Backbone as JSON Lines, residues from 0, in Angstrom:
{"i":0,"aa":"R","n":[16.35,13.11,14.6],"ca":[16.97,12.54,15.81],"c":[18.16,11.73,15.3]}
{"i":1,"aa":"N","n":[18.01,11.1,14.29],"ca":[19.36,10.21,13.94],"c":[20.37,10.89,13.29]}
{"i":2,"aa":"D","n":[19.81,12.29,12.61],"ca":[21.04,13.34,12.21],"c":[21.71,13.73,13.16]}
{"i":3,"aa":"L","n":[21.16,14.37,14.54],"ca":[21.71,14.42,15.69],"c":[22.84,13.39,16.14]}
{"i":4,"aa":"V","n":[22.34,12.16,16.29],"ca":[23.28,11.15,16.74],"c":[24.29,11.03,15.96]}
{"i":5,"aa":"E","n":[23.9,11.16,14.46],"ca":[25.27,11.01,13.82],"c":[26.14,12.13,13.87]}
{"i":6,"aa":"N","n":[25.67,13.29,14.06],"ca":[26.66,14.51,14.21],"c":[27.38,14.43,15.38]}
{"i":7,"aa":"I","n":[26.92,13.71,16.44],"ca":[27.34,13.48,17.86],"c":[28.51,12.42,17.8]}
{"i":8,"aa":"R","n":[28.26,11.29,16.65],"ca":[29.11,10.26,16.71],"c":[30.43,10.73,15.71]}
{"i":9,"aa":"I","n":[30.03,11.62,14.92],"ca":[31.58,12.18,13.74],"c":[32.2,12.99,14.8]}
{"i":10,"aa":"Q","n":[31.42,13.77,15.86],"ca":[32.51,14.93,16.59],"c":[33.33,13.85,17.47]}
{"i":11,"aa":"A","n":[32.75,13.1,17.85],"ca":[33.21,12.08,19.31],"c":[34.33,11.61,18.28]}
{"i":12,"aa":"K","n":[34.29,10.88,17.19],"ca":[35.4,10.23,16.27],"c":[36.49,11.02,16.34]}
{"i":13,"aa":"K","n":[36.17,12.08,15.74],"ca":[37.32,13.26,15.52],"c":[38.13,13.57,16.78]}
{"i":14,"aa":"D","n":[37.47,13.48,18.1],"ca":[37.99,13.76,19.41],"c":[38.4,12.62,19.77]}
{"i":15,"aa":"G","n":[38.73,11.68,18.86],"ca":[39.56,10.15,19.49],"c":[38.4,9.09,20.19]}
{"i":16,"aa":"F","n":[37.27,9.28,20.23],"ca":[36.39,8.47,21.0],"c":[35.35,7.88,19.89]}
{"i":17,"aa":"N","n":[35.39,6.65,20.29],"ca":[34.37,5.64,19.23],"c":[33.18,5.2,19.95]}
{"i":18,"aa":"F","n":[31.94,5.22,19.92],"ca":[30.87,4.8,20.85],"c":[30.66,3.42,20.35]}
{"i":19,"aa":"S","n":[30.22,2.5,21.37],"ca":[29.71,1.13,20.96],"c":[28.93,1.07,20.27]}
{"i":20,"aa":"K","n":[28.41,-0.18,19.73],"ca":[27.25,-0.1,18.71],"c":[25.81,0.06,19.84]}
{"i":21,"aa":"Q","n":[25.96,-0.64,20.91],"ca":[25.06,-0.3,21.93],"c":[24.94,0.95,22.6]}
{"i":22,"aa":"A","n":[26.03,1.79,22.67],"ca":[25.6,3.13,23.09],"c":[24.91,4.02,21.71]}
{"i":23,"aa":"I","n":[25.44,3.58,20.46],"ca":[24.9,4.21,19.39],"c":[23.23,3.91,19.54]}
{"i":24,"aa":"K","n":[23.12,2.89,19.6],"ca":[21.29,2.22,19.71],"c":[20.79,3.19,20.74]}
{"i":25,"aa":"L","n":[21.26,3.32,21.87],"ca":[20.75,3.99,23.1],"c":[20.37,5.54,22.81]}
{"i":26,"aa":"L","n":[21.62,5.87,22.03],"ca":[21.2,7.32,21.65],"c":[20.69,7.52,20.42]}
{"i":27,"aa":"E","n":[20.48,6.59,19.53],"ca":[19.28,6.69,18.52],"c":[17.92,6.57,19.3]}
{"i":28,"aa":"E","n":[17.71,5.87,20.09],"ca":[16.32,5.44,21.07],"c":[16.14,6.65,22.01]}
{"i":29,"aa":"G","n":[16.88,7.71,22.18],"ca":[16.75,8.7,22.95],"c":[16.76,7.84,24.46]}
{"i":30,"aa":"M","n":[17.33,7.04,24.92],"ca":[17.11,6.51,26.35],"c":[18.6,6.91,26.89]}
{"i":31,"aa":"H","n":[18.47,7.37,28.4],"ca":[19.49,7.66,29.12],"c":[19.06,7.43,30.57]}
{"i":32,"aa":"L","n":[20.18,7.66,31.55],"ca":[20.17,7.39,32.78],"c":[19.72,8.9,33.32]}
{"i":33,"aa":"P","n":[18.37,9.26,34.14],"ca":[18.17,10.28,34.43],"c":[19.44,11.09,35.64]}
{"i":34,"aa":"L","n":[20.07,10.15,35.95],"ca":[21.22,11.0,36.74],"c":[22.17,11.78,35.78]}
{"i":35,"aa":"A","n":[21.93,11.49,34.37],"ca":[22.95,12.02,33.3],"c":[22.33,13.29,32.93]}
{"i":36,"aa":"D","n":[21.25,13.69,33.48],"ca":[20.89,14.78,33.16],"c":[21.6,16.02,33.53]}
{"i":37,"aa":"S","n":[22.41,16.0,34.58],"ca":[23.07,17.11,35.45],"c":[24.26,17.06,34.76]}
{"i":38,"aa":"I","n":[24.99,15.95,34.2],"ca":[26.25,16.17,33.32],"c":[25.78,16.67,32.17]}
{"i":39,"aa":"A","n":[24.84,16.15,31.31],"ca":[24.55,16.67,29.91],"c":[24.22,18.58,30.3]}
{"i":40,"aa":"S","n":[23.74,18.92,31.32],"ca":[23.27,20.39,31.43],"c":[24.56,21.12,31.38]}
{"i":41,"aa":"V","n":[26.06,20.6,31.68],"ca":[27.17,21.57,31.83],"c":[27.55,21.6,29.98]}
{"i":42,"aa":"N","n":[27.69,23.08,29.99],"ca":[28.2,23.46,28.74],"c":[29.54,23.52,28.8]}
{"i":43,"aa":"D","n":[30.17,23.8,29.72],"ca":[31.74,24.21,29.79],"c":[32.26,23.21,30.84]}
{"i":44,"aa":"W","n":[33.09,22.15,30.22],"ca":[33.82,21.13,31.4],"c":[35.05,21.75,31.27]}
{"i":45,"aa":"T","n":[35.35,22.05,32.82],"ca":[36.69,22.92,33.1],"c":[37.56,21.68,33.73]}
{"i":46,"aa":"K","n":[38.66,21.89,33.81],"ca":[39.64,21.19,34.58],"c":[39.03,21.46,36.41]}
{"i":47,"aa":"D","n":[38.8,22.63,36.68],"ca":[38.37,22.91,38.13],"c":[36.99,22.22,38.28]}
{"i":48,"aa":"L","n":[36.16,22.38,37.38],"ca":[34.89,21.94,37.53],"c":[34.87,19.99,37.67]}
{"i":49,"aa":"I","n":[35.64,19.42,36.67],"ca":[35.75,18.07,37.05],"c":[36.28,17.84,38.15]}
{"i":50,"aa":"E","n":[37.36,18.61,38.45],"ca":[38.02,18.14,39.86],"c":[37.08,18.71,41.13]}
{"i":51,"aa":"K","n":[36.48,19.39,41.13],"ca":[35.21,19.82,42.22],"c":[34.02,18.85,42.05]}
{"i":52,"aa":"R","n":[33.66,18.19,40.88],"ca":[32.66,17.39,40.85],"c":[33.06,16.02,41.42]}
{"i":53,"aa":"S","n":[34.32,15.65,40.91],"ca":[35.08,14.27,41.3],"c":[35.66,14.38,42.77]}
{"i":54,"aa":"K","n":[35.61,15.65,43.53],"ca":[35.85,15.54,45.01],"c":[34.61,15.21,45.43]}
{"i":55,"aa":"N","n":[33.15,15.91,45.03],"ca":[32.05,15.89,45.64],"c":[31.62,14.3,45.71]}
{"i":56,"aa":"L","n":[31.57,13.82,44.54],"ca":[31.44,12.15,44.32],"c":[32.18,11.32,45.41]}
{"i":57,"aa":"A","n":[33.28,11.73,45.34],"ca":[34.17,10.92,46.21],"c":[33.82,10.77,47.66]}
{"i":58,"aa":"E","n":[33.58,12.19,48.11],"ca":[32.9,12.34,49.38],"c":[31.6,11.98,49.72]}
{"i":59,"aa":"L","n":[30.78,12.24,48.64],"ca":[29.55,11.24,48.95],"c":[29.48,9.69,48.71]}
{"i":60,"aa":"A","n":[30.59,9.21,48.03],"ca":[30.81,7.91,48.1],"c":[31.36,7.38,49.65]}
{"i":61,"aa":"W","n":[32.06,8.12,50.14],"ca":[32.95,7.91,51.41],"c":[31.79,7.87,52.53]}
{"i":62,"aa":"A","n":[30.96,8.75,52.52],"ca":[29.86,8.97,53.48],"c":[28.91,7.82,53.64]}
{"i":63,"aa":"E","n":[28.91,7.19,52.3],"ca":[27.79,5.91,52.23],"c":[28.46,4.58,52.59]}
{"i":64,"aa":"I","n":[29.92,4.71,52.21],"ca":[30.58,3.38,52.41],"c":[31.38,3.2,53.62]}
{"i":65,"aa":"S","n":[31.87,4.29,54.28],"ca":[32.78,4.44,55.4],"c":[32.14,3.78,56.73]}
{"i":66,"aa":"P","n":[30.55,3.77,56.85],"ca":[30.09,3.0,58.2],"c":[30.29,1.59,58.1]}
{"i":67,"aa":"W","n":[30.14,0.94,56.63],"ca":[30.48,-0.62,56.57],"c":[31.56,-0.54,56.66]}
{"i":68,"aa":"L","n":[32.73,0.11,56.43],"ca":[33.88,-0.31,56.67],"c":[34.71,-0.31,57.99]}
{"i":69,"aa":"F","n":[33.87,0.79,58.72],"ca":[34.64,0.42,60.29],"c":[33.4,0.1,61.28]}
{"i":70,"aa":"D","n":[32.37,-0.65,61.12],"ca":[31.14,-1.32,61.6],"c":[31.77,-2.37,62.29]}
């Protein structure tokens, strides 16, 4: 497991991203939020996919908060 985390850390660093010490610890312990499973299952993040996901999340958020704003 630690070899996998180290490989992820190295690749992320090559891509210009540095994990915090806490993030590395969470990776090593195998802890994650269950809602992250849907994100982790995507193999090919494209601009179109990100835009569709962003729009969907914004619509879901709006459906939840708009009644509070106009109540």
